[in-house]
N, C-alpha and C positions, 0 to 999 in steps of 0.2 A: 870601799873600806880602807885601803891604802890611804887614800887622802884622810878621812877621818881620823886614822892614825895619827900621822904627821902634823895635822892641826892638833889634836888633843896633847901629843908629846911638847910643842911650841906652847901651847897655854899654862901645862903645866911646869915647864921651866923659867916661864916668867912670874909663874906665883911662887918662886923661890922653892919648887918642888913641894908644894904643900900638900899635905896628905887628903885632905877634903876633895882640893881639886882634882888630885891624881885618881879619886875613886869615881868623881863624876863623870872625868874623861874615859875612864874604863868602861861606865856601864853605859855612855853614849855610845861609845864602840860596840859593846855587846847589842844594844838597842839596833843599831844599824846593820849589824850582822844577823840579825834575826829575820828584818825585813827583807834583805837579802836572801835568806834563805827560803822565806816565804816564796819571793817572786819565781823560785825555782820549782814550786809546787811540790815538796817532797810528800812522799805517801809510806806506807809501812805495809808491803806485801806478804802475804801469806801463802800458801799451798798446800792444798786436802786432797789428799786420793780420793777417789770414790768410794766410799763405804757400803753402797745398795747395786745391785745387779742391773745394768740397762733394761729398759721395759721395751718390749714388743707388745702391741695390742693388734689384736686380731678383730676385724669387724665382719660380723655377721648377718648378712642380708635377712631379714626375716619377715618381709612383706608377703602381701597375697600372689604378687606377680613371680614371686621364686616357687609357686606351684608347678609352673609350665614345664611339662615332661620334654626337652628337647635335648637332652646331653646323652650321647649314644657313645658307648664304648668303643673306640677305632678297633681295639683289640678282636671285640666279640659283636660284630655289627648286626648280628643277628638277634642278640636278645632287647628285651624292650628298653625303650627310651625312659632315662632316669629323671626325675624332677631335680630343677635349681637347689632345692632346700636339700634335697638329700645329698647332694654332693658338697653342698655348702656345711652340712652337719657333719660330714664325713671329715672335710678340710677342717673344722672347727674342734675336731673332737681331743680334749686335751691331752690324751695318752698319745696322739700322733705328734705333738711338740715336745714331748719328753726328752727327746735329744737335746734341745737346746737349753734346758732346765738349769745345766751346770754355768751358761755364761749369760743366760738372760730370763728376765722374768716376764713369763707369756701371761697376757690378761685376755683373756676370749669374751668378746664383750658383744650381743646381739642387738640390733636396732631395728626400727620399724615392724613390730610386732602384729598379733593381731587387733590389739586394742586402739592402734594407730590409724590415722583416717588415710595416712600415705605414706610415702616412703621420703623422708627429709634427709636425703644423702648430706647435705650440709653440715646440719646438726651432729652428725654420727663422726664425721672427721673433724669438726671442731673440739669435741668431749674430750678427746685424750690431749689437748695441749694444755690441761689442767695441771698433767703430770710431766712439763715437760722439761722442768730440769733433769730427767732421766729417762725421756722418751728416746729411744733409737732408732724407731722405724714403726711403721702402720702397715698391716696386711689386710685391705679391703676384698673381701668376698662377695661379689655383687652382680648383676646382671646389667647395673647403669642404669636403672630407671628410678626418676625422682619427678615429686609431681606437690609437693608442697615444701614450703620454708627458702631459704636464699640458695641461690646457686652454688654448686659445690665448690666452683672454683674460687669463690671469698675463702672458704675456709682451707682449699690447697694452697693460696698464695699465703695466708697464715702460717701453715705449715712450713712452706719454702722460707718464710723469715728464720723460723726458728732450727732450721737445718734438720728435717725431719722427713724422710723418703716415705713417700707409699707406693705399696707394692700393690697394684691394682689388678688383680684376679678375674678374669671375665669368665662368668659363667651364663651359658645358653648360646643359642644360636643367632646368628647376625642375620640371618634371613627370617622369613614370616614361616609360620608352620602351616603344613597342607591341612587346610581347614574349610569348611561351611558353616556359617553363621547367620542367623536372623537378626540382624543389623536394627531392624526398627518394626512396630506392629502397633499402627496409630488406630485405637481403639477410641470411639466416643464415649462420652460418662454416661449416655442414657441412649436407648433406642425406643422406638414407637413399634408397636406390636402389628405384624401384618404389614409393615413398612420395609422397604430393602435398606440395608445399610451397606455404607461402602467402606470396607477396611482396607485403606493403603498399607503396605508391605513392601519391605525390602532385604534381599538376601545378599550376602558377598561370599565371595570364593577366593582363595588363597592358589587354588589347585591349578596344576599345569595344563589342565584339559577341561572343555566343555562340561558340564555336568548336566544330564537331565534325571529329573527326582522328581518324586508325586509329594507334595505336599500337603499336609494334613490342617483342618481348622476342626477346634473340639469346642463344642459349644452345648456345655452343661449335660442336659438329659438328652438331647437332639442326636440325631447319628451324625458322626462325624462326614466331613466335605472335604473331599480330595480332589487333587488338580496337579495335573503337569507342568512342570515349566523345565528352562533349559536356561543356566546359570553361563555365563560367559567365562572364560578361563581368567584369573586374575582381576576378574572384575565384579560388577555390581547388578544386582536386577531389581528392579522397583515394577508393582501391578497393582491392582486394586481388586480385592475379593466382595461378591455381593452377597450378603448375607440377611435373610428375612427371618427376624424372630418370629416365633408362634406361640409363646409363653409370657405371661407378664412373670416377673421377677427378677431377684439380682442372680447374675450368671458372671462365669468366668470364661473369656473366649482366648484359647491359644492355637498358637500357630506353631506347629511341629513337623520338623523336614527330618527324613532319614538319616542315622548314621553311617557314613561311609569305611569302608575297613582301613582305606588311607590315611582317615583323619586321626589328629592327637587329642584332640579334645571334643567331646561331647556335650557340655554342659551348658554350649550356646545354640544348641539347635532346636531350644523350646524356649516361647517368649509368650506372657501372658498377662490379660488384663481384665478387672473386673467392668462390667457393665449394668445398667439397672433398666429392664424393659417396663413400660408402662402404657397405658392405654393413654392414647393422644385424644387431648379436647384444646384444640386450638379455636381461638376465637377471632376471627377476621371482618373488620368493616372496609366495604365499599363505598367510597364518595364519588360521584361524577354527576355531570352535568345534562350530557344527552346520551341516549342510550346508543354509542356509536358498536360497531362490530367487535371492537376488543373488549369492550363493558361486558356484552352477552356472553362471550365465549369464555372470559375470565370468569363471571359469576357462575356459569353452568359447569364449569371444572370445580370451581371451590365447593359449589352445593353438592357434587356428587363424591366428594371426597369426605369418606366416613368419617375421619377425624377431625374435623372442620367445621364450625358453625359459623355460618356466613349470615350479618346483616346490611343490606344497603340503605343508603341515602342516595337517592337520584332526583338531583333537582332539574328542573323544566325553565330555564330562563323565557322562555316565548308563553309561559302560561302560568298561572297562579298555584297551580296544584304541583305537589310533589309525588314522586312516583311512590304506588302504593303494590299491596299486595303481601304474599306472607314472606316471613324475614324483613319485610321493609321499614324503614324509622321513618317517621312523619317530620322530625328533626334534628339539628345535631346534639349527642350525646351529652347530658350533664358530667360534671367532672367525676360524680363515684361511677357512673355508668361507663364513661369514655375507660376510667383504669382499667375494665374488664378485658379491652380488646389487647389481644397478643401482637397485630399487625393491621396496619391501616392502609389501604391504597387509593392513593388521591390524586383523581384523574384530572380532565379539564376543567378543574374549578378552581375559582379566584375568587378577590375580596371584591364583593359586591353585593347590590340589594337581590337577594332572592337566592343567594350561593352562602358563602360564608361570611362571619361575622370577626371583627376584629377578638373579639373574646373568645370566639373557636379556634383562631391561629394561635393565640397565647396558648390556649389548653392544650391544642397538638402539641406544639414545642415542648412544653414542660412534659407531656404523658413521653413524649420520647426519649427526652432528656433524663427523666428520674425514674420511668416506669420499666426501663429495657425493653420498649417497644419497637417494633419497625415499622418502617415508613415509605411506601413505594410511591415516586413520584412518576406517573402516568401522562404527562402534557399530551395535549391535543391541536388539531389543527384550528381551533376558535383561538388559541392562546391565552386563556385565562389564567392559566397556571403564573402569568409573566408577572401579573398584579401582584403576586406573593412575595416576589423577590423583595419589594420593599419593605415587606412587614417582618416580624420575629421570623418567621419562615425562613429567611432570606439564608442564616446562618446553618440550615440544613442541606442546603441545595449542594450537592457534590460539584455542580458544574458553572461556569458563569454563562447565563443565558445572553442572547444577542438581541439588546433591545430593538435594534431597526428589522430584526424579523420575527415580530411575535406570532407569527403564524406558521413560522418554520418553513419549510421546503417540500415542494410536490414535483413529483417527477412521473413522465409516460414510463420511463424503463425501470424497471425494480432494481434497487440498490440492495448489497448483500451485508451482511456482517464479515467481519474479520477478528478474529480472537487475536489478544496480544498474549505476549508470553505468560503474563500473569494469569489470563483467562483459561489458557491452555492448560495451566495445572489446577485453577480452581475446580473445588468438587459444586458449586454452584452453576458452573456453566457445563457439566459433564452431563451430556444427553447419552453417550455410549460408553461403553466400559472400559476402552484402550484410550490413550491419547490421539494417537495418531487417526483412529477413525473418527474420534470426537471434533477431531478439525476438520477433516473431510466432509463430516455431516454439518458442521455450521457454515462453511463456504459452500455447500450444496439445498441448503434449506432455501424454503419459496421467500423470493425477497420481498421487500416493503417498498410503498411508493410514495410514503411520507416519512420525515424525521425533523424533530424540533432544531430550531435555530440555537445551537451551542456555539460559544466562543471557545472555551478551551474548559478543560477540567481542574479543581481547585486544588491547590496544595494540599498533600495529607491525603487526597482520595485515591481511588484505586481504580483504574480504567481494565476493565476487562473484553470489552469487546468495542471495535471501532467502525466506521463507515468503508466499505474496502475501496472505494475510489475517492470520495469528495474529501477534498482539503482545504485548509485556510492558512494564514501563517504562522499559526501555531501547530500544524501537523494534521492526521487524520480527524475527522469530528468524531468526538467519543458519543457513544450511543447506551453503552451500560456500566454505568460507573456505580461504585460503592464508597461508603465512608461510614466512620462510628460519630456518634456525637452525645456526649454525654454518656449515659450507659445503654442507649440504642443505636439502632442501625439504620442506614438510608441507601434506598436503591433507586438510581436511576434509569429510566428506560425511555430512551430518545425516539422511539417510533411506534406506534400501535397496530403495527400489521403482525405481532405474533400468532395471532389466530390463524393467519394463512400456512403458518407450518403443520394444520391438519390436513392440508393437502395429500391424499394418496395413503396416509398413515392413520388417519382419525386423530384420536386424541392423546396418542402416544408421547410426542415431544413437547406439544403443548402443556399439556396437565403436569407431565413431569416436570418442566422446567418452573412453572409458579408455583407447582406444590415445593420443588425444592426452597424456592425463595422464602417462602410462607415459614416453612421449618428452620432454615437457615436464621429468619429474624427473630423466630421464639424461640429460639435454643436457651440462651440463658435464663428466659422468664420461666423456663420449665425443669431448669436444674432441682429446685427443692419449692414447693410451695404447697400453702393450704389456702381456706377462705379470708385469712386475716393477714396472712404474711407469706414475702415471696424472698428466698436467698438465692443469691447468685453471684459467681464468682470469676478470675478471671487470672491466668490461664486455666483452662477446665483439667488440663493435664500438668500440673506443677511438677517439678523437681524439687528436691531436697536443697535449700538455700535460694529458692526463688521467693519473690515478693507475692505473696495473694492477697489479691485485692478483693476484701467483701464487700457486697451491696444486699442494701434488703428494701424492699419495700413493706410498709407498714401500714395497716388500716386501723382504724378505731371499729368498735363494735358494728357500729350502724354502716361500716363499709366505705367511710370517708379517708383519704389519707392524712397522716399525722404528721403535723408541724415539727413536733416536739416531744421526745418521749425516749425511755431509758428503756435501750436496746442491747442486748450482752449476749455474745456469741462465747460459749465456752468449749473450748478445744480440747479434747481427748486424745493424746498422742499414743502411738503404738504400744510404748514403753510403759503407759499408764499416768503419765503426767498431764497434769490439767492446767490450763490455761485461761483467763478471760480476757476477752478484747471488747471494749467497748464501741459500738459504733456511733458515730455523732451525725448531726443532722447536716444533710448535704447543702444547705441554705434556703433563700427564701424563695428563690424561682424553683427549688430542686423539691416541693411537697412530696412528702411520703417517703423520700429516697435517705436512707443513713448508711453513712461509707466507715471503712476504716480498712485497715492493712494488716498482715500476720504471716509472719515468714516460720514457715516450716522447716526445722532441721531435721528431722527423723523421717526416712522412708518408709511407705504401708499406709494403711488406711486411719485417718483421723477422722474422728467423730465431732461434729460439729452440731452442737444444740444451742439454739437460737431461742432467747425469751425475751417478753415485751411486758413491762411490769403495767402500763397503760390498759391496755386487752386482754391480757392474762392468756395470751397465745403461747404455745411451744412447738418449735420446727426442730425436727433432727435430719443430718444427711450425712452423708459419708463422702469425704474427699481422699483419693487414692493419689500420693506423693510420691512419685516416682526417685528411685534412688540412683545418684550421679557417683558410678563406682569409679575413684581414681586408680585403683589397680585392676589391671587388664591380664588375664591369663591368654597366653598364646601369642604374645607382643615380641618382635625380636630384640634382643640385648641391645642394651646402648655401649656399643662399644665407644663412641666417640668421645663418651662422659667421661669412662675410664680413663682412657688413652689421654683426656687431656689433663684429668690430676695427677696421673704417674708423670708427665712431663713438667708440669708447674711445680711439682715437689721435686723434682730429679730424682724420681724411683723408676720403676719399672710396669710397663705393661704386659702382661701374663695372659694368652690365651689357651696353653697347655697346662691341662690340671695335673700337674705333676709335683706332689707334696715335697719330695724329697729335692729336687731342684729348686723350688722357693725357701725351702729352709736354708740350702746351701747360700744362695742369695742374702738372706737374712744373715748368716753368721759369717760373710764376708764385710760385715759392716765395720767399719774403725771404732775402735774402742773409745768408749767415752773420753773426753780429756779431763784433766784433773783440774777441780775447782779454785780457781783463784780469788781471794779477800782483798780486797784493796781498802785499808784505812787513811785517807786524805788530811796528812796531818798539818798543812797550811792551812784546810778549811774548817779544823776542829776550832769548837766553842774557847777551849783551854788553850790551844794555841794563840788565838787572838788575845784570848783575857789576860795571858802572860804579857805580851808586849804593850797592852794598854797600863799595865800594872807597874811595868819598869819605865814606861814613859813617865807614869804620875810621881814614882819614886825619882827618877831623875829631876822633874820639875822642883819637887820639894825639896831637895838638894841643894838645889841652886838657890832657894829662898833662905835656906840655913846657912849657907856661907856667904850671902849678901852679894850674890852676883846678879841677881835680878832686883 
């Protein structure tokens, strides 16, 4: 500015003090002065005192977990415990905050009420940030439990940046309530009249001592069943109850345990589930080459079962005739007849003249994949099944067969089964009621003297039992292996010595095992069916939010599987909402199979009504969807969550329920600072426009006096 003033004066003097030059040099000095002022970034500041009271937001947790009664008055410990919700309502009473009304505006706001799916603690903390201009603090009355939404720490960080502290008041006990609970009760969707059902259950305890109780099974109109069990202290008890339904119909099976005086929550002492009891009509086909001992006793076991209808196809490779007699077939059943069988036992049979043809092998594969049928592979010492490995049935084998040992291995010393960890838990191999007794029984069963040549189990298979001593480079030789293929199930039995289990006990274990195998494989086919359609789904006990896979087998009026049809399942939810799901054909190799998926969101009974335009048939069934409750009553309060929120916001974490102390801490909050408003003159459009205008005037002035 000084240099500009000196040079301007020199220029004005040289012009003999011309008036026009003097005005231009003065304008130049003004422009330079404004530029210098702009570089200093001048601002116009105004300060406003707050006209509104600072805001205190009291957030009251109204979720279901707040119904836990675990708050005991320390001054009167003999009084019944109060629920967290009751205490929170008392602390959130507007009258209780009247003492702060002179200095603060108190907004009481509940969150996560009855209509909410869970507790969204993060959203509750983020909501008051809309009034952050006058928000002075947040009082959080909660048990700290959150199960939906973003982590509360994110909202706490935003409050920290806005300099808003959170006073987190912990409501609830940090330790588990003394309680007994029916944790699970796994009831199948349907049962067979006169056939024992295994009902696995689990009980959990948070009591400091072991408890001996009598549990009760309530089964419709039948007399209740009782059983004495001992639940370990702070532990879990798991077992299985056998129940034999005696009446056909739909029932509700419930497991109930008594309520002890020390318990705080009796609502979780009862768990029930619906079940449909039906009359069983399983159709089984047994295909064999030679009438070996395993075939004879298996056929007898299935024929003596009143719920099973058996047909046999017995090839005699050494003679031209096939086995004849009652329930014997003369040839492999055609496609429509094959579709009627639920389970097929395939013995020591292969692809050879006088046995199976290529068309039979293809039909078997399609039947298992698309009709939800079961296939039991029973190889023998003649090694005929090895010829099937190179056919379409090779994909169904759950094991890799050893081509170097087509006839398997024999030994004069009997071999023993050894259950795997999976086999110990499986109901398929459960021959005794308890797991320990069952494992001991399998190791003591009469041994076998022949087993198939197996290399290892395929990926995706489940090995239930192995050879107790024989191994190869992959480990123990697998003997009982299962897998799923398409919609069907496969079981491989690597020895033909199960008939020896009859020694000393007759039919007890032999009949039980093969009966369990047949029913396990036919389970899905019997979910809902009639003469023209069959509907089966997975999982059979879905939970809300799970994907329910719907599969249907649809036949024409003549009994042949349809390759194309309009199959629609109409789903009626418990609330009355109706949704339609159209099932699509399974593909060229999946004749008669139609499939789709549906995601139930509501717990309760869903009515599935399936219709087919081509055959005019209608099929209805009920699917029970179990609810997944996010809010749990009786769980400990989450002190760690509340403490982290208070720490992040530089607030306080309070465990003592003292309203006066809480209000005293709120009142000690510093008064809100005055609001300051700044107008940046140097960046204002009028300021910049004025400088440009003066530059334009300066340039025009120079043109007018002739200096340019």
